[in-house]
N, C-alpha and C positions, 0 to 999 in steps of 0.2 A: 312571347314565351312559347305560344302554340307553334309558331313557325320553326322554332329551334328544334322541336321534337318531331315535326312532321316529315313526310317523305320529301325529297329534293325537287319539289315543283314550286313555281313562283306563287307567292301569296301577295295580296294587295293589302297594304296597311294604310288605313285612312286616319290621318292625324292632323291636328291643329297646330299651327306654328306661329309664334310671335317673334319677329326679328327686327332689329334696328340697324344692323350693318351687314346685309347679306352679300355674298359673293356669287354662289352658284344657285341657279334657279331651282335645280332639282333638290336642293337641301333646305332652302328658305323661301319665304314669300317676299314680296316687295318691301322696301325699307319703311319701317315705321308703321306698318299696317298689320292687321290680323286677318288671316284667311286659312283656307284649306288647300293642301297639296296632296298628290298621290305619289307614293314611292314604292317601287317593286323591291322585294327582299327575297333572297334565297339564302337561308342560314345567315341572315343579317347582312348580305352583300348586295350592292346594286347590280343590275343585270349586265352593264357593260364590263364590270370587273369579272363576272362569271364567264362571259364570252371570251375575254382576253386570256383568262387563266386556262381555258380549255385548249388553247393553241400554244401555250408556253410550257417550257420544260420546268421541272421542279428546281427551285433555287432562284427563279427569276421573279422579281417583284416590281410592281409599277405603282408609283405615287402620282396621282393625277390632280389637275386643276388647282384648287386652293391649297391642298395639302402640299403639293410639290412646290408651289410658289412660296408658301409660308416656310417650308423647310429651307429653301434657298436663302430667303431673307434673314431668317433667324441665324443661320450658320455664318453668313457673311457679316452681319451686324455684330455678332458676338466676337468674331475675330478682330473687327475694327475697334470695338470697345476694349479689347484686351490690350492693344498697343497705344491707344490714344492718350493714356496718362504719361507716356514717354515723350510726347510732342512738345517742342519748344525748349527754350533755354532753362526753364524751371521744371522740366519733365523729370519723372521718377525713373529709377532703374528697376530691372527685374533680375531675380536670381534663377538661373536655369540649372537644375540639378538632374543629372541622369540617374535612372533607377535600374540600370542593367546590373546583372549579378557581378560582372567583371569590370564595370565602369560606373563609378559613382562620383565622377568629377563634378565640380561646381564652377559656373562662370557667372559674372555679374556684368550686365550690359543694358543699354537702352537703345541699341541699334535695332530698328524694326525688322530688317531682313534677317538678322541673326536670331531674333526671338521667333519669328514665324517659321523659319526653316527648322527650328528645333522641336516643333510641335507635330505630333502624329495626329492626323485629322481623318475623319470618316465622312465629312460633309463635302459634297462636290463644290458648292459655291465658296466655301471657306478655302478650298484648295486653289480656286481661281484667284483669290486675294493673295494667297501666299505666292502664287506664280507671278503676279504683276509686281509684287514687292521684290522678288528675285530678279526679274528683268530690269526693274528700275536700278537695283544695285549694280547689275552688270553694265548697264548703259552709262549711267552718270555717277553712281556711287552714293548719291545723297537723295533725300526725299522718299525713302522707303516707307517711313511711317506715314508721311503725308498722303501718299497714294492709297494706302490701305484705309486710312481714316476718311478720305474724301469719297471713296467708293462706298464705304459703309453709310455715310451720311446721305448719299444719293439714294441708296436703297431704302433708308428709313423714310425719306420723303416719298419715294415711290409707293411704299406700303400705304401711306395715308391717301394718296391719289387713287389707288386701286380700290380702297374702301369706299371711295366716292363714285365708284363704278366708271372710272375712266380706263379705257382699254390700254393695255401695255404698248401697243404699236403707236397710239397717240402720244403717250408719254415719251417714247423713244424719239418720235419725230420732233417733239418740242425740245428735248434735250439736245438733239443735233443742231437745231437753230441756236440754242443757248451756247453750245460749245463753240460754234462759229463766231458769235458775237464776243465771247470771252477771249478767244484766240486773237481776234483783231485788236481788242483792247490791250492784250498782253504785248503784242508786237508793237503797238503804237507807243507803249511806255518804255520799251527797251532802249538802252543806250550803248553805243559801240565806241570805245576809246582805244581800239587796237592800233590806230595810227600814231598815237603818242606813247612811247615806251614807258615813260614815267607814270602817266595816268593809268596805263594798262596794268603795270605792276601794282599800283595802288588798288586798282579794282580787284586784282587777284588776292591781294592781302585782305581786303574787306570781305570777299567771299569766303576765304579760309577762316577768318575770325567768326563769321556767322555760322559756318558749318560746325566749327569746334565749340561754339558756345553752348551747344546742347549735349556735349560729350563730357567724359570724365575729366578731360584736360582743360575744362572751361576757365579755371583760374590761372592757367598758363597759356591761354589761347593766343596771346600776342607772340609769345616765344615760339610756340609750335607752328603758328601761321607763317612766321618768317622761315622756319625750317622747311615747310612744305613748299613755299613759293621759291626759295632758293633751289630746291631739288628739281622742281618742275622747269624752272627757267634754264637749268643746265641741259635739259633735253633738247633745247633749241628747235622745238616744233616737231620732233620725231614722235613724241607721246608714247614711247615704249617704256612702260613702267617696269619692265624687266631690268632696266638699267639702274633702277633705284631699289637698293636692298635695305630692308628693315631688319636690324639685328637686335634681339632682346637680351639684355644682361641684367639679372636681378641685383639689387643693391643701389644705394644712393637714393636720389629723389628724381622726380620727373624733370625738374629743372636741369639736372645733370645730363640730360640727353643732348646730343650734338650731331651735326652733319659732318661726315668724313668724306673728303674728296678722294675718290678712288673706290676700290671694291674690297670688302672685308670677307674673309673666308674663315669660318669657325672650325678650323682643323689644325692638325699638328704637323710640324716638319719632321722628317725622319731623323733618327739618332745619328749624331756626328756629322750632319750635313750643314752647309752654310746657312746662317740665319738671315742673311741679307745679300741680295743679288741685284745689281744695277744693269740696265739695258737688257732686261730679261727676254729670252726667246722661249715661249711656253708651248709645250706639246701637250695637247689635251687628248685623253684617250679613254676608251671604255673597253678594257681588255683584262683578261685573267692574268694575274701576276702571282699565282700561288701554286704553280706546278713543280716546285722544288720538293714537294712531298708526294709520296706514292698515293694515288687515288685511283682505284680500279673498280668501276661500277658494273654490275651485271655479268661478271665473269669470274673465273677461278684460276689462280696462278699457283702451280705446284712447283716448289724448288726443293733441292736436296741439301742446301746449306745456306747459312746466313750470308755467305759471300755473294751468292746469286741475288739476294735481296739488295745488298749494297750496290751491285752492278746496275740493277734497275733504278735505284735511287740516284746513282751517279749519272745515268742516262737522262733522267728528268732534269737534274741540275745543269747538265750540258745544254739541253734545249733551252732552259731559262737563261743561261749566260748568252747564248746566241741571240735570243729575243732582246735582251738588254742591250747588246751591242748594236742591234738594228735600231733600237730606240735612240741610243746616243749618237748614231751616225746621222741623225736628222739635224744635228747641230744645235740641239736645245740645251739650255742650262737649267730649265725648270720643267719637271714632268708631273702633271696632275692627272691622276687616274680616278675614274668613278668607282672602281672596285678596290679591294684590299691589295696591299703590296706586302708580300711576306719577307722573311728575314734575308734570304739569299739575294733577291733583286735589290733590296734596300742597301745591303752592304756593297753591292756592285756600284750602285749610283753614288754611294758615299765615297768609294775609292776614286771615282771619276769626277768628283766635285759637282755633281748634279743634285739640285734640290728636288726631292720627291715628296709629293703630297698625296696621301691615299684617301679613299672612301669619300671623295667629293660627290655627294648624292646626285641624282638625276637633275633636279632643279638647279643645283649649284653648278654642275658642269655645263648645262645648257646656257645658263646666265653668263658663265665665264666666257663661253664661246662668243656670246653676243657682245660683251664689253671689251674683250681683248682682240676681236677680229679674227680669231682662229676657228678651226673646225675640229669636231670630235672624230677621232680615227680609231679603228679597231685592228688594222693590219699595217705593217711597217716595211713592206717590200719595195715601195716606190716613194722614196723621200721627195722626189721632184714634184709629186702631185699633192703633197700635203701643205696646207696653209697653217702656219704657226701663229699663235697669238703673241702680241707684243705689249710691253708696258715698261715704264721708266725704272721702277723699283719694285721688288718683292721682298718684304721684310716681316719679321715677327714683332708684334707690338702688344702691349698690355692694356686691357680694359678692365678696370677694377681688379679682380683677383685672377682673371682668365687671360690666357694668351691666344691671340688670333693672328691670322696672316693678312697683311695689307698689300694690295696691289695698287700702286700709285701711278698716275700718268698713263692710264689705259689708252689703247689705240683709238677707241671710239671717242674719247674725250668727254663723254656724257655721263659716265658711270659715277655713282656716288652711293654712300651708305649712310643711313640714319640709325644711330645707336640709341636705343631706348633704355633708360635706367628707371627703376621703380622698386617699391618696397616688396612686392610679391608678384607671383606669376599671374594672379588675377588682374592686378593693376596693369601689368605689362600687356596682357592679352587685350584688355579694353583700350589701352592707349594705342596699340597697333591697329585695332579696328577703327578707332577715331582718326588716326593719321592716314589710314588707307582711304577712308571716305574723303578726306580733304585732298589727297593726291588725285583721286579719281575725278572729283568735281573740278579741280584746277586744270587737269588735262582736257576735260570736256570743254571748259571755258576757253582754252587756247584754240580748240577747233572751232567753236562757236562763241566769238568774243563778246556777244551782247550780254548785258547785265540788267537786272531790274531791282527795284527796292524790295526789301524783306519786311519782316515784322507784321505780316498780315495786310500790308499795303495793297499788293496786287490782287489779293482775293476780294477785298472790298471794291477795288477798281473794276474788276471783271464783273462782280455782282451788280454794280451800278450801271455798267454798260448793258447788261442783260435786262435790268429793270426798265431802262429807257426803251428797249425794243419791245418789251411786253406790252407797253401802252398802245402800240400800233399793230399788234398781232391779234387777229380774231380767233375765236374758237377755243376749244379746250387745250390746244397747244400752249396757250398763254399760261395756263395753270402749271403745266410741266416746266416751262421756262422759269417761272417764278420759284418753283421748287428747286431748280438748279442753282439759282442765285442764293436761296436760303442755305443750301448745302455748302456753298463756297464761304458764306459768312460764318458758318459754324467753325471753320478752321481757326480764325483769330479768337473766337469765343473759347474754344478748347485750350488754346495756348494761354489765354488769360486765366481760365479756371485752374490750369496746372500750376500757375504762379501764385494762386491764392487770392487773386483779385476779383473784383465784381465784373464779370464778363459782359453782362447786359449794359452796364454803365459805359464801359470802355468801347464796346462795339458801336453803341449809339453815338458816342462822341466821335468815333472814327467815321461813321457814315455822314455825320453833319459836317465834319472837316472836308471830306471829299466832295460833298454837295456844294461847299463854298469855294471849291477850286483848289484846295490843298491836296493835290493828287500824290504827293510824296510822303504823306503822313501815315504812320503805322504805330504799332504798340511799342512803348518803351518799357520793357519788362523789368528793368532794374529800378525804376521809379514809380511804376504802377500808373503811368499816364500815357498819353499819346504824344508823338513828337515827329519831327522831320527825319526820315530815315537817311537822307543824304548827310545831314549834320551828325547823326549818331553813327554813321559808317556801317549801317546794316544793309548788306547787298546779297543778292542771290543770283545764281546762274539762270539765264533765260532758258537754256536747254533743259535744265532740271525742272523748272516750273512748267514748261510746256509738256514735258513727258508726264508729269503728275496729272495735269489736266486731261490730256488725251487718254492715257492708260486707264485712269480711274473711271472716266465717263464711258469709255468703250466696254470695260469689264462690267460696269453696272448695267449697261444696256443689254449685254449678252445674258446676264443673270436674270434680268427683268423679262426677257422673251421666253423664258422656260415655262412650259406648262405640264411637262411630264418628266419624272425621274425614273429611269429604268435601271434596275440593278440586276446584273447577270452574273451567275456563278460560272466559273470557267468550265469548259467542256471536259468531262472526265475521259481519260484515255481508255481505249478498249482493253479489257483484260485486267483492269485495276479496280 
């Protein structure tokens, strides 16, 4: 208290400290001992903080040493704990409710990437976890929750090791050795059936079922797995998901969803125009078709009679007629425009028997160009340089109570649409996210056809390989490797806990089964036991599991190596 009111000169505070788990020598004495240490205080601040503050602008703060590391660990572990209850086939869902004044929408999901992207965070380490989940979602589509949970468990183990006074660099070195052993075990357990079409299709179906088993559509997972596999197999290795359109139509049940060969466009055909055209020649455009009305911006027109206004309007209509004639001269019988088509051009197309479709938004027009083999044009002076799209038939069909336009027999031959039916928009949104994850993981498997057993089998297998290497590794690195193995075994334990089972019992049974040579055994979450994953049909993509292992361990290592957190306010502009 005397120092607080004295002039700003250093004072020496002589204090006695009892500590059982110290981290920084300047704060505590050796573990489990009683002694005396000297600490310099100026207004309650250590001298190194005072020196740094003298050279830093206002608005800049620095967290050092234990405080920085603890802040990183707490933030990352809290994010991992937030999503770990959604892991596995018996995981729970989260309700995401926006609290904006103009947007209070609600969504129900258990997709890790969707949950993490919806949260506003102020912790730097937590943002790293969100970023690796987003990258996992972009790369393979599945495993977003697993990568965040594994990273959190690694940091939880690292916190215990640091409390034992093991240096972060030593822990990181042990983790790298463990990661190498785990990757070798993972590669050794992978199976490639891409040479046999029937077996490979069965592998894709098993992967899709495993992915969908933790989603909203779990009770229809066989049906939706068939939809996803059929759609991906139509791509014939191109892996361009733009050729697969997912269309959501409220009404009916999830089981009423189906795969439509061809492309569906949720738009309307012009009034009085043909509703069905065979051997369609499609001109795709992004051009203004609304100049039949007077629109003069930034200028003033003064006329002395309404006749002059009518002449201006007639001139505009003449220009529009000329533009429509140029479009029709391309030889197209279907015209699809990204922008609006007003009454005059619509009537011209009707007179000439051309089907005109307006307001196909940017995503729709780009996807149409991909599946029909055409290109999007904005000028029509050179018909010989324009490539038009082609398809066998363009017709209007009914889905439930709505009319949509179907393009069948597209030039690419790979286009298809999956029509989702459901009771509400929330169900449809979650079904779309579930199906998107399945489509992404299947296309990733087509590129990297190796598969592995699921159900926690590979995690226990990798942990077992690490434990064998620990026995021959000297030094403190062995402790870090053992912690890596424990973090891996936490994943099947969390899956079992989320199902309401005894995780300690199941994981110990699983370890004993692997020790006896049953390397394909994992958790049977529907019976609360362990079983052969090959017999149960539980499979995962090798690429997905490898990305989870590498991304989580690298992100955890990066967070572990942090010793300072510097927060800087943006530089203010001069004069403001």
